[in-house]
C-alpha positions in Angstrom: 0.0 0.1 0.0 2.8 2.4 0.9 4.6 1.5 -2.3 1.5 2.3 -4.3 1.1 5.6 -2.6 4.8 6.5 -3.2 4.4 5.5 -6.9 1.4 7.8 -7.1 3.1 10.8 -5.4 6.2 10.4 -7.5 4.1 10.6 -10.7 4.8 13.9 -12.5 1.1 14.5 -13.3 0.3 14.2 -9.7 2.7 16.7 -8.8 1.5 19.2 -11.4 -2.2 18.8 -10.5 -1.6 19.1 -6.7 0.2 22.3 -7.3 -1.8 25.0 -5.2 -1.6 27.5 -8.2 -3.0 24.9 -10.6 -5.7 23.9 -8.1 -6.8 27.4 -7.4 -6.8 28.4 -11.0 -8.8 25.5 -12.0 -11.3 26.1 -9.1 -11.6 29.8 -10.2 -12.2 28.9 -13.9 -14.8 26.3 -13.0 -16.5 28.9 -10.7 -16.5 31.6 -13.3 -17.7 29.4 -16.1 -20.5 27.5 -14.3 -21.3 28.7 -10.8 -21.1 32.5 -10.8 -24.1 34.7 -11.4 -22.2 36.2 -14.3 -21.2 32.8 -15.7 -20.5 31.9 -19.2 -23.7 29.8 -19.5 -25.7 32.7 -18.2 -24.2 35.0 -20.9 -25.0 32.4 -23.5 -28.6 32.4 -22.5 -28.7 36.1 -22.6 -27.1 36.1 -26.1 -29.7 33.7 -27.4 -32.4 35.8 -26.0 -31.1 38.9 -27.7 -30.9 37.1 -30.9 -34.6 36.0 -30.6 -35.6 39.6 -29.8 -33.7 40.9 -32.8 -35.5 38.5 -35.0 -38.8 39.5 -33.5 -38.0 43.2 -34.0 -37.3 42.6 -37.8 -40.7 40.7 -38.1 -42.4 43.6 -36.3 -40.8 46.2 -38.4 -41.9 44.3 -41.6 -45.6 44.3 -40.2 -45.3 48.0 -39.5 -44.1 48.6 -43.1 -47.1 46.6 -44.4 -49.6 48.4 -42.1 -48.2 51.8 -43.2 -48.8 50.8 -46.9 -52.3 49.7 -46.0 -52.9 53.1 -44.2 -51.6 55.0 -47.2 -53.9 53.0 -49.7 -56.9 53.6 -47.5 -56.6 57.3 -47.8 -58.4 56.9 -51.0 -62.1 56.5 -50.5 -62.6 53.9 -53.3 -59.8 51.7 -51.7 -61.4 52.4 -48.3 -64.9 51.1 -49.5 -63.3 48.0 -51.3 -61.5 47.2 -48.0 -64.7 47.4 -46.1 -66.6 45.3 -48.6 -64.0 42.6 -48.8 -63.1 42.3 -45.1 -66.2 43.3 -43.3 -69.0 42.5 -45.7 -70.3 45.9 -45.7 -72.6 47.2 -48.4 -74.3 50.4 -49.7 -77.9 51.1 -49.3 -80.3 49.1 -51.7 -77.5 46.7 -52.5 -77.4 43.0 -51.8 -74.2 41.0 -51.3 -73.9 37.2 -52.1 -71.0 35.4 -50.5 -69.9 32.5 -52.6 -67.8 29.8 -50.9 -66.1 27.0 -52.7 -65.7 23.5 -51.2 -62.0 23.9 -50.7 -62.5 27.2 -48.8 -64.9 25.7 -46.3 -63.8 24.6 -42.8 -65.0 21.4 -41.4 
């Protein structure tokens, strides 16, 4: 048993890894990467959240542009009436509207 312990202690890797500086540096790195409140993993989560928010911002800016075009088009009274007729099934006085639905447009 003692012979076995002497063999382990005399090993050069054992000497390197039992060095107090190596141990403290390793513990410090482990703490900073995984355990600390400002850890590497926490920053990775924040970066992925930032990327998701950037993508959401791009989509919302595109929707804003589409809505701005729609508002500009609805400034004309003819386009305004056409929009109301198509989307809200509105009609003029003394006018009848027939809604035609095709089989492939019906919901079950």
